[in-house]
TORTOR-309848 format. One record per residue (C-alpha): x negated, y negated, z; residue in three letters. Coordinates in pm, 1 decimal, padded with zeros to 6 digits. Each point is the difference from the previous one (the first is absolute). Layout:
BEGIN
<atom><u>X</u><v>Y</v><w>Z</w><residuo>Ala</residuo></atom>
...
//
This chain:
BEGIN
<atom><u>-00353.0</u><v>00194.4</v><w>-01709.3</w><residuo>Met</residuo></atom>
<atom><u>-00082.1</u><v>00046.4</v><w>00366.4</w><residuo>Ile</residuo></atom>
<atom><u>00287.1</u><v>00076.1</v><w>00234.4</w><residuo>Tyr</residuo></atom>
<atom><u>-00027.1</u><v>-00102.0</v><w>00360.5</w><residuo>Phe</residuo></atom>
<atom><u>00154.3</u><v>00327.5</v><w>00117.9</w><residuo>Ile</residuo></atom>
<atom><u>-00298.9</u><v>00181.8</v><w>-00151.3</w><residuo>Asp</residuo></atom>
<atom><u>-00241.2</u><v>-00230.8</v><w>00182.1</w><residuo>Val</residuo></atom>
<atom><u>00198.3</u><v>00049.6</v><w>00321.4</w><residuo>Tyr</residuo></atom>
<atom><u>-00020.0</u><v>00377.6</v><w>-00034.1</w><residuo>Asn</residuo></atom>
<atom><u>-00369.0</u><v>00002.3</v><w>-00096.7</w><residuo>Ser</residuo></atom>
<atom><u>-00159.8</u><v>-00235.2</v><w>00251.8</w><residuo>Tyr</residuo></atom>
<atom><u>00034.7</u><v>00072.3</v><w>00370.4</w><residuo>Thr</residuo></atom>
<atom><u>-00096.3</u><v>-00352.4</v><w>00107.2</w><residuo>Lys</residuo></atom>
<atom><u>00263.4</u><v>-00161.2</v><w>-00219.5</w><residuo>Ile</residuo></atom>
<atom><u>00261.8</u><v>00249.7</v><w>00114.4</w><residuo>Arg</residuo></atom>
<atom><u>-00089.4</u><v>-00072.6</v><w>00363.0</w><residuo>Arg</residuo></atom>
<atom><u>00034.4</u><v>-00376.7</v><w>-00048.0</w><residuo>Val</residuo></atom>
<atom><u>00329.2</u><v>00039.5</v><w>-00186.3</w><residuo>Met</residuo></atom>
<atom><u>00136.8</u><v>00234.5</v><w>00265.2</w><residuo>Asp</residuo></atom>
<atom><u>-00098.6</u><v>-00249.7</v><w>00270.0</w><residuo>Asp</residuo></atom>
<atom><u>00243.6</u><v>-00244.0</v><w>-00159.0</w><residuo>Leu</residuo></atom>
<atom><u>00295.0</u><v>00216.8</v><w>00102.6</w><residuo>Ile</residuo></atom>
<atom><u>-00117.2</u><v>00226.2</v><w>00283.1</w><residuo>Asn</residuo></atom>
<atom><u>00034.2</u><v>-00255.3</v><w>00278.9</w><residuo>Gly</residuo></atom>
<atom><u>-00359.3</u><v>-00123.0</v><w>00015.6</w><residuo>Lys</residuo></atom>
<atom><u>00127.6</u><v>-00348.8</v><w>-00077.2</w><residuo>Tyr</residuo></atom>
<atom><u>00324.4</u><v>00039.3</v><w>00191.9</w><residuo>His</residuo></atom>
<atom><u>00091.7</u><v>-00368.6</v><w>-00021.4</w><residuo>Asn</residuo></atom>
<atom><u>-00004.2</u><v>00013.8</v><w>-00379.6</w><residuo>Tyr</residuo></atom>
<atom><u>00117.7</u><v>00353.5</v><w>-00075.1</w><residuo>Arg</residuo></atom>
<atom><u>00307.2</u><v>-00109.4</v><w>-00198.3</w><residuo>Asn</residuo></atom>
<atom><u>-00192.1</u><v>-00259.7</v><w>-00199.4</w><residuo>Lys</residuo></atom>
<atom><u>-00267.4</u><v>00247.1</v><w>-00106.2</w><residuo>Phe</residuo></atom>
<atom><u>00242.6</u><v>00283.2</v><w>-00085.5</w><residuo>Arg</residuo></atom>
<atom><u>00110.9</u><v>-00186.5</v><w>-00311.9</w><residuo>Asn</residuo></atom>
<atom><u>-00361.4</u><v>-00037.9</v><w>-00118.0</w><residuo>Ile</residuo></atom>
<atom><u>-00069.7</u><v>00366.4</v><w>00070.8</w><residuo>Tyr</residuo></atom>
<atom><u>00305.7</u><v>00128.1</v><w>-00183.9</w><residuo>Glu</residuo></atom>
<atom><u>-00041.8</u><v>-00230.7</v><w>-00298.8</w><residuo>Asn</residuo></atom>
<atom><u>-00364.9</u><v>00091.4</v><w>-00054.3</w><residuo>Leu</residuo></atom>
<atom><u>00070.3</u><v>00371.1</v><w>00017.0</w><residuo>Leu</residuo></atom>
<atom><u>00325.0</u><v>-00008.1</v><w>-00196.3</w><residuo>Thr</residuo></atom>
<atom><u>-00045.1</u><v>-00270.1</v><w>-00262.1</w><residuo>Tyr</residuo></atom>
<atom><u>-00378.8</u><v>-00024.2</v><w>-00023.2</w><residuo>Asn</residuo></atom>
<atom><u>-00201.9</u><v>-00321.2</v><w>00006.7</w><residuo>Asp</residuo></atom>
<atom><u>-00005.4</u><v>-00148.7</v><w>-00347.4</w><residuo>Glu</residuo></atom>
<atom><u>-00301.5</u><v>-00215.0</v><w>00090.2</w><residuo>Phe</residuo></atom>
<atom><u>-00206.6</u><v>00283.0</v><w>00150.7</w><residuo>Phe</residuo></atom>
<atom><u>-00351.3</u><v>-00001.5</v><w>-00141.8</w><residuo>Ile</residuo></atom>
<atom><u>-00241.7</u><v>00282.5</v><w>00059.1</w><residuo>Glu</residuo></atom>
//
């Protein structure tokens, strides 16, 4: 099984995009994206396909 946290830690581009969700780049949507960010890193994405 592939865990998203491993992908996040292994691929700089994915980490950069994920971090953009919460670092203020999209300041109008920061709170909306935080939930996506935390859920992917904490609970994984059961539909993630490599």
